[in-house]
C-alpha positions as CSV (number, residue, x, y, z in Angstrom):
1,M,-99.5,-20.3,98.3
2,S,-101.2,-18.8,101.3
3,Q,-103.8,-15.8,101.0
4,K,-101.0,-13.7,103.0
5,D,-98.1,-14.7,100.5
6,W,-100.5,-13.6,97.6
7,L,-101.6,-10.3,99.2
8,E,-97.6,-9.3,99.8
9,K,-96.5,-9.8,96.1
10,D,-96.9,-6.6,93.6
11,Y,-97.7,-8.6,90.7
12,Y,-97.7,-5.4,88.6
13,A,-94.2,-4.8,89.7
14,V,-93.0,-8.2,88.9
15,L,-94.2,-7.8,85.1
16,G,-93.4,-4.1,85.2
17,V,-96.6,-2.6,84.2
18,N,-98.9,-0.2,85.6
19,K,-102.2,-1.1,87.8
20,D,-104.2,0.0,85.1
21,A,-102.4,-1.9,82.2
22,T,-104.4,-3.7,79.6
23,D,-104.7,-7.4,78.9
24,D,-102.4,-6.9,76.2
25,Q,-100.0,-5.1,78.0
26,I,-99.6,-7.8,80.7
27,K,-99.3,-10.5,77.8
28,K,-96.6,-8.5,76.4
29,A,-94.8,-7.8,79.3
30,F,-95.0,-11.5,80.2
31,R,-94.0,-12.6,76.9
32,K,-90.8,-10.5,76.8
33,L,-89.7,-11.5,80.4
34,A,-90.6,-15.0,79.8
35,R,-87.9,-15.0,77.1
36,K,-85.4,-13.3,79.2
37,Y,-85.5,-15.5,82.1
38,H,-86.4,-18.8,80.5
39,P,-83.8,-21.6,81.8
40,D,-83.4,-22.7,78.5
41,Q,-82.0,-19.0,77.3
42,N,-80.4,-17.7,80.6
43,K,-78.5,-20.0,82.4
44,D,-77.8,-17.6,85.3
45,S,-78.6,-19.1,88.8
46,S,-81.4,-16.6,89.6
47,A,-83.2,-16.8,86.1
48,E,-85.1,-19.9,86.9
49,K,-86.4,-18.2,90.1
50,K,-87.5,-15.0,88.1
51,F,-89.1,-17.0,85.7
52,K,-91.5,-18.7,88.2
53,E,-92.3,-15.2,89.9
54,V,-93.3,-13.7,86.1
55,T,-95.4,-16.8,85.2
56,E,-97.1,-16.8,88.8
57,A,-97.8,-12.7,88.1
58,N,-99.0,-13.6,84.7
59,D,-101.4,-16.2,86.1
60,I,-103.2,-13.9,88.4
61,L,-103.4,-10.8,86.1
62,S,-104.4,-12.7,83.0
63,D,-107.4,-13.8,84.8
64,P,-110.0,-11.1,85.0
65,K,-111.6,-12.8,88.3
66,Q,-108.6,-13.2,90.1
67,R,-106.9,-9.8,88.9
68,A,-109.9,-8.1,90.4
69,E,-110.2,-10.1,93.9
70,Y,-106.4,-9.4,94.1
71,D,-106.9,-5.6,93.4
72,Q,-109.6,-5.4,95.9
73,A,-107.8,-7.4,98.7
74,R,-104.5,-5.2,98.3
75,S,-106.4,-2.0,98.3
76,L,-107.8,-3.0,101.4
77,F,-105.2,-4.5,103.4
78,G,-102.0,-3.6,101.2
79,S,-100.8,-1.2,103.7
80,G,-102.9,-2.4,107.0
81,F,-106.5,-1.8,107.7
82,R,-107.8,0.2,110.7
83,F,-110.4,-1.3,112.9
84,P,-111.8,0.8,115.6
85,G,-112.0,-1.0,119.0
86,S,-110.2,-4.0,118.2
87,G,-108.6,-4.6,121.4
88,R,-105.3,-2.8,120.8
89,G,-106.6,0.6,121.3
90,Q,-108.5,2.9,119.5
91,G,-107.6,3.1,116.0
92,S,-105.1,0.1,115.9
93,T,-104.1,-0.9,112.7
94,M,-104.9,-4.7,111.7
95,G,-102.1,-6.0,109.3
96,F,-101.6,-9.3,107.6
97,E,-100.5,-11.6,110.6
98,D,-104.0,-10.1,112.4
99,I,-106.1,-11.0,109.1
100,F,-104.8,-14.7,108.9
101,A,-104.6,-15.3,112.5
102,S,-108.1,-14.1,113.1
103,G,-109.7,-17.9,113.2
104,G,-112.2,-16.9,110.5
105,S,-112.4,-18.7,107.2
106,G,-111.0,-16.0,104.9
107,L,-111.3,-12.2,104.2
108,G,-115.3,-12.3,103.7
109,D,-115.6,-13.4,107.5
110,I,-113.6,-10.8,108.3
111,L,-115.4,-7.8,106.2
112,G,-118.6,-9.3,107.1
113,G,-117.9,-9.0,110.8
114,F,-116.7,-5.4,110.8
115,F,-119.6,-4.3,108.7
116,G,-122.4,-6.2,110.9
117,G,-122.5,-9.1,108.9
118,G,-124.1,-7.3,105.8
119,G,-121.6,-8.3,103.3
120,G,-120.2,-11.4,104.7
121,Q,-120.7,-15.1,103.8
122,N,-123.2,-17.2,105.7
123,P,-120.7,-19.0,107.7
124,R,-123.4,-22.2,107.6
125,A,-123.0,-22.1,103.7
126,P,-121.2,-24.8,102.1
127,R,-117.5,-23.7,102.1
128,R,-115.8,-23.8,99.0
129,G,-113.2,-26.8,98.2
130,S,-109.5,-26.2,98.6
131,D,-107.5,-25.6,95.6
132,V,-105.1,-28.3,94.8
133,E,-101.7,-28.2,93.6
134,T,-99.8,-31.0,91.6
135,E,-96.6,-31.2,89.0
136,V,-96.5,-33.0,86.0
137,K,-93.4,-34.1,83.8
138,I,-93.9,-34.2,79.9
139,G,-91.5,-34.5,76.8
140,F,-90.4,-31.7,74.9
141,K,-92.7,-32.5,71.7
142,D,-96.1,-33.1,74.1
143,A,-95.3,-29.6,75.6
144,A,-94.9,-27.8,72.0
145,Q,-97.9,-29.8,70.5
146,G,-100.1,-30.5,73.6
147,T,-101.1,-33.8,75.2
148,M,-103.4,-35.2,77.8
149,V,-102.2,-36.4,81.1
150,S,-103.4,-38.7,83.8
151,L,-103.2,-37.3,87.4
152,R,-103.7,-39.4,90.7
153,L,-105.0,-36.6,93.1
154,S,-105.6,-37.0,96.9
155,S,-107.7,-34.1,98.4
156,E,-110.2,-33.2,101.3
157,T,-113.6,-34.4,100.9
158,A,-117.0,-35.1,102.9
159,C,-116.5,-38.1,105.3
160,D,-118.0,-41.4,103.8
161,S,-119.6,-42.3,107.2
162,C,-121.5,-39.2,108.0
163,R,-121.7,-37.4,104.8
164,G,-119.8,-34.4,106.2
165,T,-122.1,-33.6,108.8
166,G,-119.5,-34.7,111.7
167,A,-122.3,-36.5,113.6
168,R,-122.4,-40.3,114.1
169,A,-124.3,-42.2,111.6
170,G,-127.9,-42.3,112.8
171,T,-127.7,-39.2,114.6
172,T,-127.7,-35.4,113.5
173,P,-126.0,-32.0,114.6
174,K,-128.1,-29.7,116.7
175,A,-128.7,-26.1,116.4
176,C,-126.0,-24.2,118.5
177,P,-128.0,-22.8,121.7
178,S,-125.5,-19.9,121.7
179,C,-125.8,-18.3,118.1
180,H,-129.4,-20.2,117.6
181,G,-127.8,-21.6,114.3
182,S,-126.5,-18.4,112.9
183,G,-122.9,-19.2,113.5
184,M,-122.2,-15.7,114.6
185,T,-122.7,-13.6,117.4
186,A,-122.9,-9.8,118.0
187,R,-121.2,-7.6,120.2
188,Q,-120.7,-3.6,120.5
189,S,-117.6,-2.3,119.9
190,G,-116.3,1.5,119.6
191,G,-120.1,2.3,118.2
192,F,-119.9,-0.3,115.8
193,A,-122.1,-3.7,116.1
194,V,-119.5,-6.3,115.1
195,S,-120.1,-9.8,114.1
196,E,-118.1,-12.4,114.8
197,P,-118.0,-16.5,114.8
198,C,-119.8,-18.0,117.5
199,G,-117.2,-19.3,120.3
200,L,-119.1,-22.5,121.0
201,C,-119.6,-23.8,117.5
202,H,-116.5,-21.9,115.7
203,G,-119.2,-20.5,113.1
204,R,-120.6,-23.8,112.2
205,G,-124.2,-22.8,113.7
206,L,-124.4,-26.5,114.9
207,T,-123.2,-28.6,117.9
208,I,-122.6,-32.6,118.0
209,D,-123.6,-34.4,120.8
210,D,-122.1,-37.5,119.5
211,P,-119.1,-37.1,117.0
212,C,-118.5,-39.5,114.0
213,P,-116.1,-42.4,115.1
214,Q,-114.3,-42.3,111.7
215,C,-113.7,-38.7,111.3
216,S,-113.9,-37.5,114.9
217,G,-116.4,-35.0,114.2
218,T,-114.7,-32.9,111.7
219,G,-116.8,-34.1,109.0
220,Q,-113.9,-34.3,106.7
221,G,-112.4,-37.4,104.8
222,R,-109.6,-37.9,102.1
223,S,-110.4,-38.8,98.2
224,N,-108.3,-40.5,95.8
225,R,-109.3,-39.9,92.0
226,T,-107.5,-40.2,89.0
227,I,-108.4,-37.2,86.3
228,Q,-107.4,-36.3,82.6
229,V,-106.1,-33.1,81.9
230,R,-105.2,-31.4,78.8
231,I,-102.0,-29.8,78.8
232,P,-102.1,-26.9,76.0
233,A,-100.0,-26.6,73.0
234,G,-96.8,-24.3,73.8
235,V,-96.7,-24.8,77.2
236,N,-93.3,-23.5,79.1
237,D,-91.1,-25.5,81.6
238,H,-92.3,-24.6,85.1
239,Q,-95.5,-23.0,83.8
240,R,-98.6,-22.9,86.3
241,I,-101.5,-24.2,84.7
242,R,-105.2,-23.5,86.2
243,I,-108.1,-26.0,85.9
244,K,-110.9,-24.5,87.3
245,G,-113.4,-26.7,89.6
246,K,-110.8,-29.8,89.4
247,G,-109.5,-29.0,93.0
248,A,-110.8,-30.5,96.3
249,P,-114.6,-31.2,96.3
250,S,-116.4,-29.2,98.8
251,P,-117.4,-31.2,101.8
252,G,-120.7,-29.5,102.2
253,G,-121.7,-30.2,98.4
254,G,-120.5,-26.4,97.5
255,V,-118.2,-25.2,94.8
256,A,-115.2,-27.2,94.4
257,G,-111.9,-25.8,94.3
258,D,-109.4,-25.2,91.4
259,L,-106.7,-27.6,90.3
260,Y,-103.2,-26.1,89.8
261,V,-100.7,-28.1,87.5
262,V,-96.9,-27.2,87.4
263,V,-95.5,-28.4,84.1
264,H,-91.9,-29.6,83.7
265,V,-90.7,-30.2,80.2
266,N,-88.0,-32.7,79.5
267,P,-85.0,-31.2,77.3
268,D,-84.9,-32.3,73.5
269,P,-81.6,-33.6,72.1
270,L,-82.4,-31.5,69.0
271,F,-84.8,-28.5,69.4
272,T,-85.0,-25.7,71.9
273,R,-87.7,-22.9,72.4
274,Q,-87.0,-19.2,72.1
275,G,-90.4,-17.8,73.3
276,D,-93.1,-19.2,71.4
277,H,-90.6,-20.4,68.4
278,L,-88.8,-23.7,68.1
279,A,-85.0,-23.7,67.7
280,I,-82.6,-25.9,66.4
281,T,-78.6,-25.9,65.1
282,V,-77.4,-27.7,62.2
283,P,-74.3,-28.5,60.9
284,V,-73.0,-27.1,57.1
285,T,-69.8,-27.9,55.3
286,Y,-67.4,-25.5,54.5
287,V,-68.1,-25.8,51.0
288,E,-71.8,-25.6,51.7
289,A,-71.0,-22.2,53.7
290,A,-68.9,-21.0,51.2
291,L,-70.7,-21.7,47.8
292,G,-74.2,-21.8,49.0
293,A,-76.4,-24.6,49.3
294,E,-80.1,-26.0,49.9
295,I,-80.3,-28.4,52.7
296,G,-83.0,-30.4,54.6
297,V,-83.7,-29.5,58.2
298,P,-85.6,-31.7,60.4
299,T,-89.1,-30.7,62.0
300,L,-90.4,-31.4,65.4
301,D,-93.0,-33.7,63.6
302,G,-90.8,-35.8,62.1
303,G,-90.7,-34.2,58.6
304,Q,-88.2,-32.0,56.8
305,V,-87.9,-28.8,55.4
306,R,-85.9,-27.6,52.9
307,L,-83.6,-24.2,53.7
308,K,-81.5,-22.3,51.2
309,I,-78.2,-21.3,52.6
310,P,-76.9,-18.3,50.2
311,A,-73.3,-18.2,49.3
312,G,-70.6,-16.5,52.3
313,T,-72.7,-17.6,55.4
314,K,-71.0,-17.3,58.3
315,T,-71.2,-19.7,61.2
316,G,-73.8,-18.8,63.9
317,R,-76.1,-17.2,61.2
318,T,-79.9,-17.9,61.9
319,F,-82.6,-18.4,59.2
320,R,-86.1,-18.6,59.8
321,A,-88.5,-21.5,58.3
322,K,-92.1,-19.6,58.6
323,G,-94.8,-21.9,60.3
324,K,-92.5,-24.6,61.0
325,G,-92.5,-24.1,64.8
326,I,-95.2,-24.8,67.1
327,Q,-99.0,-25.1,66.3
328,L,-100.9,-22.5,68.4
329,K,-104.7,-21.6,68.7
330,N,-103.7,-18.1,67.1
331,G,-101.5,-19.4,64.5
332,S,-98.2,-21.4,63.8
333,T,-94.9,-20.2,65.2
334,D,-91.5,-20.5,63.1
335,L,-88.3,-22.6,63.1
336,L,-85.4,-20.5,63.9
337,V,-82.0,-22.5,62.3
338,T,-78.8,-21.3,63.2
339,V,-75.9,-22.9,61.1
340,Q,-72.6,-24.2,62.3
341,V,-69.8,-24.4,59.9
342,Q,-68.0,-27.9,60.3
343,V,-64.0,-27.8,60.0
344,P,-62.8,-31.0,58.8
345,E,-60.6,-32.8,61.5
346,H,-58.4,-34.8,59.0
347,L,-57.9,-34.0,55.2
348,S,-56.4,-36.5,52.7
349,V,-53.3,-35.3,50.9
350,A,-55.6,-34.3,47.7
351,A,-57.6,-32.6,49.7
352,Q,-54.6,-30.5,51.4
353,E,-53.0,-29.6,48.0
354,A,-56.5,-28.6,46.9
355,L,-56.8,-26.3,49.8
356,R,-53.4,-24.7,49.5
357,A,-53.9,-24.3,45.8
358,Y,-57.2,-22.2,46.9
359,E,-55.1,-20.2,49.1
360,A,-52.6,-19.2,46.6
361,V,-55.7,-18.2,44.0
362,A,-57.9,-16.2,46.4
363,G,-55.2,-14.1,47.6
364,E,-56.9,-13.5,50.8
365,P,-55.8,-10.7,53.6
366,N,-54.3,-11.5,56.3
367,P,-57.7,-11.7,59.0
368,R,-55.2,-10.7,61.8
369,A,-53.6,-7.7,60.4
370,D,-55.6,-5.3,62.5
371,L,-54.5,-7.3,66.1
372,R,-51.7,-5.6,67.9
373,A,-49.5,-7.5,70.0
374,G,-49.9,-7.5,73.7
375,E,-53.8,-6.2,73.6
């Protein structure tokens, strides 16, 4: 996702919470919406899109650092930011398109340039590695219980030949003669001293006389690697997991980016999810439903739990097996068991006679007596 897309989205509105919402309020709002829009529970064509939106909003707002950055960025650029003497007339507004087409490396460069470089990032400092996003498909049981997966990643890294300098092996870059190695030049604009990336070295502070033939002077190469990632228990279908520092390495030896893993969960023939709980539908006979019974219900770990069905149970009734759902860090969830009364398709002559005798003895009223024809 681009920074522009990130800033244009109102994640608080997506979750239906105020900007000053607590972590618990955000967590509760996400769980409520996740249950409502989860594709396993909501078959509406727009449900999957809404589920992805609330998951993305939760990823940002539940992380204190990302939330703080998001709030700060939107407070500055949510409705445009006025820069004196921007070249479009005094007091013109710089909006999203201007910010992200500015040629700098991010918001820090723009802010640093506006305030004379006092709070900006050093352009010659190693830049942070790029974030990487990948997808993985796992089984239903693995999603419920957690699993370890191997991911093959290809990302940007420092060139092997020049070690990220961009200069041919055996040579070194030189300090830029225009900015004297600072990477920035200053100009007066509307009474302000405005710093901007040097036009000769494009903010690097260095120039290269003999570019590296392998990377054409960019200092960048490609890295292929395999890493092991732990998928936590209870992960939802289409959930986006952030693994800090496992993204692309920094070409200059700085901080690595983050890895985002989008998890796709295969359906299970027996079990489904209802929020954090497991759910299963089990058949019972007419006799078991009418007279009551104790039945065995399978659990996800291959075991079985005994469940008492009271006499007179109707089809579609749901029972709760406490602690037999998913084992999460903060405790176990439940297994929700919905019974489905089975009506036999074929009856022996003796069974038919027994049912007719039951009908005569029971004397049940006509269940359709209150229905009126034509309505």
